[in-house]
VMD Tcl script that draws the C-alpha trace (Angstrom):
set ca {
  {-128.20 99.54 -151.05}
  {-128.53 97.62 -147.75}
  {-127.42 99.26 -144.51}
  {-126.75 97.69 -141.11}
  {-126.20 99.60 -137.87}
  {-124.37 97.78 -135.05}
  {-124.97 99.75 -131.86}
  {-123.05 100.13 -128.62}
  {-120.56 97.29 -129.00}
  {-117.06 96.95 -127.60}
  {-115.16 97.35 -130.87}
  {-111.70 95.82 -131.31}
  {-110.64 97.61 -134.48}
  {-107.10 96.20 -134.99}
  {-106.39 99.31 -137.02}
  {-102.96 100.92 -137.09}
  {-103.49 102.53 -133.69}
  {-105.08 99.45 -132.14}
  {-108.11 101.35 -130.88}
  {-110.65 99.58 -128.66}
  {-113.76 101.51 -127.69}
  {-117.50 101.22 -127.13}
  {-119.39 102.55 -130.11}
  {-121.28 101.93 -133.35}
  {-120.51 100.57 -136.80}
  {-122.51 101.59 -139.88}
  {-122.30 99.17 -142.79}
  {-123.44 100.29 -146.22}
  {-123.61 97.59 -148.88}
  {-120.34 95.61 -148.49}
  {-118.24 98.21 -146.65}
  {-117.87 99.99 -143.35}
  {-119.37 103.43 -143.89}
  {-118.70 104.87 -140.45}
  {-117.32 103.76 -137.10}
  {-117.05 105.65 -133.82}
  {-118.12 106.10 -130.19}
  {-121.49 107.60 -131.17}
  {-122.51 107.89 -134.80}
  {-125.89 109.59 -134.21}
  {-127.50 107.49 -136.93}
  {-131.29 107.40 -136.99}
  {-132.23 103.69 -136.72}
  {-135.27 104.39 -138.87}
  {-132.96 105.26 -141.77}
  {-131.19 101.86 -141.88}
  {-132.39 98.43 -143.02}
  {-131.31 96.57 -139.90}
  {-130.21 97.49 -136.40}
  {-128.18 95.07 -134.29}
  {-128.18 95.96 -130.61}
  {-124.69 94.87 -129.61}
  {-124.60 96.28 -126.07}
  {-122.40 94.03 -123.93}
  {-121.07 92.37 -127.07}
  {-117.59 92.50 -128.60}
  {-117.02 93.09 -132.33}
  {-113.80 91.89 -133.93}
  {-112.47 91.73 -137.49}
  {-113.33 88.41 -139.09}
  {-110.54 85.85 -138.83}
  {-108.43 85.14 -141.92}
  {-107.28 81.52 -142.09}
  {-104.47 81.06 -144.58}
  {-104.35 77.26 -144.85}
  {-107.50 75.13 -145.10}
  {-108.49 71.93 -146.96}
  {-112.27 72.02 -147.39}
  {-112.13 68.80 -149.42}
  {-110.91 66.98 -146.29}
  {-113.64 68.05 -143.87}
  {-115.50 64.78 -144.48}
  {-112.40 62.90 -143.29}
  {-112.62 64.24 -139.74}
  {-111.63 61.42 -137.37}
  {-110.40 59.20 -140.21}
  {-106.66 59.94 -139.95}
  {-105.98 60.11 -136.23}
  {-102.65 59.28 -134.58}
  {-100.52 58.93 -137.72}
  {-97.30 60.58 -138.92}
  {-97.60 62.87 -141.96}
  {-96.50 60.56 -144.79}
  {-98.43 57.57 -143.37}
  {-101.41 59.87 -142.83}
  {-101.28 60.90 -146.49}
  {-100.61 57.49 -148.05}
  {-102.86 55.34 -145.86}
  {-105.84 57.63 -145.37}
  {-105.95 61.03 -147.04}
  {-104.88 60.23 -150.58}
  {-107.14 57.15 -150.87}
  {-110.08 59.19 -149.58}
  {-109.36 62.18 -151.83}
  {-109.06 59.79 -154.78}
  {-112.57 58.50 -153.99}
  {-114.27 61.91 -153.99}
  {-117.03 62.71 -156.43}
  {-118.88 65.93 -157.19}
  {-121.43 65.45 -154.42}
  {-118.93 64.58 -151.68}
  {-116.70 67.54 -152.55}
  {-119.69 69.87 -152.36}
  {-120.88 68.67 -148.96}
  {-117.34 68.45 -147.57}
  {-116.88 72.11 -148.48}
  {-120.21 73.20 -147.01}
  {-119.52 71.27 -143.80}
  {-116.17 73.01 -143.38}
  {-117.48 76.45 -144.29}
  {-120.32 76.12 -141.80}
  {-117.83 75.38 -139.05}
  {-115.59 78.27 -140.13}
  {-118.41 80.79 -140.18}
  {-119.70 79.61 -136.80}
  {-116.26 80.24 -135.32}
  {-115.84 83.74 -136.77}
  {-113.66 83.03 -139.80}
  {-114.60 85.20 -142.77}
  {-111.71 84.56 -145.21}
  {-109.85 81.36 -146.08}
  {-107.03 80.16 -148.30}
  {-108.26 76.74 -149.38}
  {-106.53 73.86 -151.18}
  {-108.84 71.34 -152.83}
  {-108.03 67.91 -154.30}
  {-107.29 67.00 -157.93}
  {-110.84 66.63 -159.25}
  {-114.30 68.21 -158.88}
  {-112.98 71.55 -157.59}
  {-115.75 73.41 -159.41}
  {-118.20 71.99 -156.87}
  {-116.15 73.35 -153.98}
  {-116.28 76.76 -155.63}
  {-120.06 76.41 -155.92}
  {-120.25 75.78 -152.17}
  {-117.98 78.75 -151.49}
  {-120.09 80.97 -153.74}
  {-123.42 80.08 -152.11}
  {-122.11 80.24 -148.53}
  {-120.90 83.83 -148.69}
  {-117.43 83.16 -147.28}
  {-114.47 85.05 -148.73}
  {-111.96 82.62 -150.22}
  {-108.85 82.04 -152.26}
  {-109.05 78.46 -153.51}
  {-107.62 76.17 -156.15}
  {-107.43 72.59 -157.31}
  {-104.45 70.71 -155.95}
  {-101.77 69.90 -158.54}
  {-99.99 66.51 -158.46}
  {-98.11 65.30 -161.55}
  {-95.48 63.17 -159.79}
  {-95.29 60.43 -157.16}
  {-95.08 56.62 -157.32}
  {-97.30 55.96 -154.30}
  {-100.05 58.37 -155.30}
  {-103.39 56.63 -156.05}
  {-104.13 56.46 -159.75}
  {-107.12 58.89 -159.69}
  {-104.83 61.58 -158.22}
  {-102.09 61.14 -160.83}
  {-102.16 63.96 -163.36}
  {-100.48 64.76 -166.61}
  {-98.63 68.05 -166.31}
  {-100.46 69.70 -169.21}
  {-103.88 68.61 -167.94}
  {-103.20 69.84 -164.42}
  {-102.16 73.23 -165.73}
  {-105.07 73.54 -168.16}
  {-107.67 72.54 -165.60}
  {-106.24 75.06 -163.15}
  {-106.37 77.85 -165.71}
  {-109.93 76.90 -166.68}
  {-111.03 77.15 -163.04}
  {-109.17 80.43 -162.61}
  {-110.84 81.98 -165.63}
  {-114.26 80.87 -164.39}
  {-113.99 81.81 -160.70}
  {-111.23 84.35 -160.13}
  {-112.87 87.66 -159.21}
  {-116.35 86.13 -158.75}
  {-118.82 88.24 -156.77}
  {-116.80 91.44 -157.07}
  {-113.60 89.71 -155.94}
  {-114.98 87.80 -152.95}
  {-113.67 84.60 -154.57}
  {-110.14 84.47 -155.93}
  {-108.07 81.69 -157.46}
  {-104.78 80.42 -156.09}
  {-102.56 77.93 -157.93}
  {-102.11 75.03 -155.51}
  {-99.25 72.60 -156.20}
  {-99.45 70.17 -153.27}
  {-95.76 70.14 -152.35}
  {-92.42 69.66 -154.07}
  {-92.56 65.88 -153.68}
  {-95.69 65.56 -155.82}
  {-94.82 68.14 -158.51}
  {-92.41 68.07 -161.43}
  {-90.06 70.95 -162.05}
  {-91.91 71.63 -165.31}
  {-95.21 72.07 -163.47}
  {-93.72 74.35 -160.82}
  {-92.02 76.54 -163.41}
  {-95.29 76.88 -165.32}
  {-97.11 77.75 -162.09}
  {-94.59 80.51 -161.51}
  {-95.25 81.93 -164.98}
  {-99.03 81.65 -164.69}
  {-99.04 83.25 -161.25}
  {-97.16 86.20 -162.69}
  {-99.36 86.35 -165.78}
  {-102.63 86.36 -163.84}
  {-101.24 88.06 -160.71}
  {-102.70 85.44 -158.38}
  {-101.34 83.65 -155.33}
  {-99.54 80.32 -155.18}
  {-100.44 78.17 -152.16}
  {-98.36 75.11 -151.26}
  {-96.87 73.12 -148.38}
  {-93.21 73.38 -147.41}
  {-90.89 72.01 -144.73}
  {-93.66 70.40 -142.71}
  {-91.86 67.16 -141.98}
  {-88.23 66.02 -141.75}
  {-88.90 63.03 -144.00}
  {-90.34 65.34 -146.65}
  {-87.24 67.53 -146.51}
  {-84.94 64.51 -146.94}
  {-86.82 63.45 -150.06}
  {-86.66 66.95 -151.56}
  {-82.93 67.19 -150.86}
  {-82.31 63.76 -152.40}
  {-84.25 64.68 -155.54}
  {-83.14 68.29 -156.03}
  {-79.97 68.71 -153.99}
  {-81.65 71.63 -152.24}
  {-83.91 72.29 -149.28}
  {-87.56 73.15 -149.94}
  {-87.47 76.94 -149.86}
  {-84.11 77.12 -151.65}
  {-85.54 74.96 -154.43}
  {-88.70 77.06 -154.72}
  {-86.52 80.18 -154.89}
  {-84.37 78.50 -157.55}
  {-87.51 78.06 -159.63}
  {-88.52 81.70 -159.17}
  {-91.55 80.94 -157.02}
  {-90.33 82.70 -153.88}
  {-92.04 86.09 -154.01}
  {-94.86 88.05 -152.39}
  {-97.49 85.91 -154.17}
  {-96.33 82.70 -152.44}
  {-98.09 81.35 -149.33}
  {-96.23 78.47 -147.66}
  {-98.08 76.28 -145.19}
  {-96.18 75.08 -142.10}
  {-92.46 75.97 -142.55}
  {-91.53 74.12 -139.37}
  {-88.03 73.03 -140.33}
  {-86.36 76.09 -141.85}
  {-82.65 76.83 -141.74}
  {-81.21 80.34 -141.66}
  {-80.83 80.55 -145.44}
  {-84.49 79.65 -145.96}
  {-85.60 82.25 -143.42}
  {-83.49 84.82 -145.22}
  {-85.07 83.93 -148.57}
  {-88.58 84.11 -147.13}
  {-87.86 87.51 -145.57}
  {-86.11 89.04 -148.58}
  {-88.62 87.76 -151.16}
  {-91.70 88.69 -149.13}
  {-93.00 85.11 -148.95}
  {-95.89 84.49 -146.53}
  {-95.91 81.69 -143.95}
  {-99.10 80.04 -142.68}
  {-98.52 78.64 -139.19}
  {-100.77 75.67 -138.32}
  {-99.98 74.76 -134.70}
  {-102.88 72.35 -134.12}
  {-102.07 70.27 -137.19}
  {-98.34 70.35 -136.50}
  {-98.84 69.04 -132.98}
  {-101.33 66.32 -133.93}
  {-99.13 64.94 -136.73}
  {-96.04 65.34 -134.50}
  {-94.43 67.33 -137.30}
  {-92.77 69.81 -134.93}
  {-93.10 73.36 -133.68}
  {-92.43 76.21 -136.09}
  {-90.00 78.90 -134.99}
  {-92.57 81.67 -135.24}
  {-90.90 84.06 -132.73}
  {-87.73 83.99 -134.84}
  {-89.70 84.55 -138.04}
  {-91.56 87.51 -136.54}
  {-88.28 89.05 -135.35}
  {-87.12 88.86 -138.98}
  {-90.34 90.67 -140.02}
  {-91.55 87.60 -141.92}
  {-95.26 87.65 -142.69}
  {-96.77 84.92 -140.48}
  {-100.48 84.14 -140.31}
  {-102.57 81.25 -138.98}
  {-104.55 78.34 -140.37}
  {-106.22 75.24 -138.99}
  {-105.23 73.03 -141.96}
  {-107.70 70.18 -142.53}
  {-110.19 68.45 -140.27}
  {-108.43 65.04 -140.33}
  {-105.14 66.47 -139.02}
  {-106.68 68.85 -136.51}
  {-110.29 67.75 -136.05}
  {-111.57 71.31 -135.95}
  {-111.20 74.48 -137.99}
  {-111.32 76.82 -135.00}
  {-109.18 79.97 -135.01}
  {-109.64 80.44 -131.27}
  {-107.89 77.11 -130.80}
  {-105.09 78.05 -133.21}
  {-104.49 81.41 -131.52}
  {-104.24 79.83 -128.09}
  {-101.91 77.09 -129.29}
  {-99.75 79.51 -131.27}
  {-99.15 81.45 -128.07}
  {-98.77 78.59 -125.61}
  {-96.44 76.24 -127.48}
  {-93.71 78.89 -127.67}
  {-93.70 79.87 -124.01}
  {-91.86 76.83 -122.55}
  {-88.93 77.57 -124.90}
  {-88.98 81.35 -125.24}
  {-90.55 82.42 -121.95}
  {-94.01 83.60 -120.87}
  {-93.80 86.93 -122.66}
  {-93.20 85.30 -126.06}
  {-96.07 85.26 -128.57}
  {-98.39 87.42 -126.49}
  {-102.12 87.73 -127.12}
  {-101.78 90.88 -129.23}
  {-99.25 89.17 -131.51}
  {-101.33 86.08 -132.23}
  {-104.54 88.09 -132.63}
  {-102.78 90.19 -135.26}
  {-101.66 87.00 -137.00}
  {-105.29 85.81 -137.04}
  {-106.67 89.05 -138.50}
  {-104.54 91.70 -140.21}
  {-101.66 89.22 -140.58}
  {-103.87 86.92 -142.62}
  {-105.11 89.88 -144.64}
  {-101.51 90.77 -145.43}
  {-100.84 87.19 -146.59}
  {-103.69 87.26 -149.11}
  {-102.74 90.74 -150.30}
  {-105.88 92.35 -148.89}
  {-104.61 94.29 -145.88}
  {-106.16 97.45 -147.36}
  {-109.55 95.71 -147.63}
  {-109.94 93.33 -144.65}
  {-108.28 92.36 -141.37}
  {-109.25 95.43 -139.33}
  {-112.37 97.49 -138.73}
  {-111.84 100.81 -140.50}
  {-113.95 103.14 -142.62}
  {-113.82 102.07 -146.26}
  {-112.79 98.50 -145.58}
  {-114.94 95.48 -146.37}
  {-117.52 94.67 -143.70}
  {-116.07 91.32 -142.56}
  {-116.58 90.92 -138.82}
  {-117.78 88.74 -135.96}
  {-119.86 89.67 -132.93}
  {-118.95 87.82 -129.73}
  {-121.02 87.25 -126.62}
  {-118.44 87.15 -123.84}
  {-120.90 87.27 -120.97}
  {-120.30 83.82 -119.53}
  {-118.59 81.92 -116.74}
  {-115.44 81.16 -118.75}
  {-114.86 84.80 -119.77}
  {-115.50 86.53 -116.42}
  {-114.53 88.59 -114.56}
  {-114.15 91.11 -117.33}
  {-113.20 94.06 -115.14}
  {-109.70 95.35 -115.86}
  {-108.91 92.49 -118.26}
  {-107.30 93.31 -121.60}
  {-109.98 92.61 -124.27}
  {-107.57 90.93 -126.68}
  {-106.14 88.73 -123.94}
  {-109.69 87.76 -123.05}
  {-110.42 86.80 -126.66}
  {-107.23 84.79 -127.18}
  {-106.96 82.97 -123.87}
  {-110.55 82.66 -122.62}
  {-113.03 82.89 -125.51}
  {-114.13 79.93 -127.64}
  {-115.90 79.50 -130.95}
  {-119.16 79.00 -129.06}
  {-118.96 82.70 -128.13}
  {-119.40 83.81 -131.76}
  {-122.96 85.04 -132.02}
  {-123.12 86.72 -135.44}
  {-120.84 86.69 -138.49}
  {-120.97 89.25 -141.30}
  {-119.02 88.83 -144.56}
  {-118.93 91.41 -147.33}
  {-121.73 93.28 -145.55}
  {-123.97 90.20 -145.58}
  {-125.17 88.52 -142.40}
  {-124.25 84.85 -142.89}
  {-124.94 83.82 -139.29}
  {-127.14 85.63 -136.78}
  {-127.65 84.61 -133.16}
  {-125.90 81.29 -133.97}
  {-128.39 80.54 -136.76}
  {-126.81 79.96 -140.15}
  {-128.34 82.06 -142.91}
  {-126.57 80.65 -145.98}
  {-126.05 76.95 -145.15}
  {-128.86 74.58 -144.20}
  {-127.50 72.53 -141.31}
  {-130.41 70.09 -141.48}
  {-129.40 69.17 -145.03}
  {-125.60 69.33 -144.80}
  {-125.05 67.15 -141.72}
  {-127.02 64.10 -142.95}
  {-125.52 64.47 -146.44}
  {-122.04 64.61 -144.93}
  {-122.66 61.30 -143.18}
  {-123.97 59.70 -146.34}
  {-121.05 61.04 -148.36}
  {-118.35 59.72 -146.04}
  {-120.03 56.29 -145.97}
  {-119.83 56.13 -149.76}
  {-116.22 57.43 -149.76}
  {-115.02 54.82 -147.27}
  {-116.58 52.07 -149.36}
  {-115.03 53.35 -152.60}
  {-111.64 53.70 -150.90}
  {-111.84 50.18 -149.41}
  {-111.30 51.64 -145.93}
  {-114.32 49.98 -144.30}
}
mol new
graphics top color blue
foreach p $ca { graphics top sphere $p radius 0.5 }
foreach p [lrange $ca 0 end-1] q [lrange $ca 1 end] { graphics top cylinder $p $q radius 0.2 }
display resetview
């Protein structure tokens, strides 16, 4: 059983009391064995000692909306509105994926996530080759809920992305039975219907039943764009969340990405059913989709967490960027005290853990919880002076992903001193370039 001792760090626990103190963390196997101001552990009795003096340790970030399959498309969908972005760039590129490109797209994204302190993701893949994304997730060490995207409807969808309902469901179940619970639960499956526009009622009803049968999450988009909402209303006579509730999908297993354009009835449904909302401010701004009413949702005690979405609608997968944006975009409307640093840091950590149903396992640094954490080096020009500055404010408003020095997931060091341990950068970056060249040619976008 491997043990790691992290010594003399500033520890931001994010536990129920919000304790911040200088002390030690003892990790035994995949869990936090002890934590406190001075653990009196003999360094000779542990496998590895990390001297973290003048460093800050935080819970690993939990990003609740990511598209690893799109990481290769970074810079290929800039300055477009959502539906044009999808139809002109993203769907043609997703339709051109093969096993190799999915694998390297996933590794490229995971490498970026780990380097910026994210330890858990909720990932939505494309229609095909999802097994290769799971292989990348498995080898990288990141904690993930992932699933193949489901699309059995849509006239303007490229042919390779058009599915038969029965095949979409069967392939999803096959992947679930292979990967759900892998590595003692580090990898979990989430049914991933893309959004109402691309899914038949039959498929969505079956997803509801399968989610209940297997007790796994459902991850989809909702109310991201006004044009999307108009289409859903025209087809169903209902708004997005009302329709999902009508189908029985609105419950504590549902994670909805975006939720920018909600009315009062939809907010009520989300609150009463325990639905989780993933707020993606960077993506929402870049696609000009709008600004979600997160302060209102939080006042209603709606579970709101954060995600970067995909690289082509954000261009990075950086939780530091999402925290800062989540706070700043609300202040011109709701005042400077709205969405303070503590609030958005909770959304990025224990809020994300709550969304994935793991708040008793991850999201804070407490004895018995999984050892998912990041060590930050905040000794730099952009983070000083540090005297009499609230540590969480310093992390949210001043720190960047470049300040993440070491990342530990499930008790395993996956990055140390900015050196990746589980992903070979010298292989992944050239392969990513080669993969996107082939994709652009297959998609006739060059």
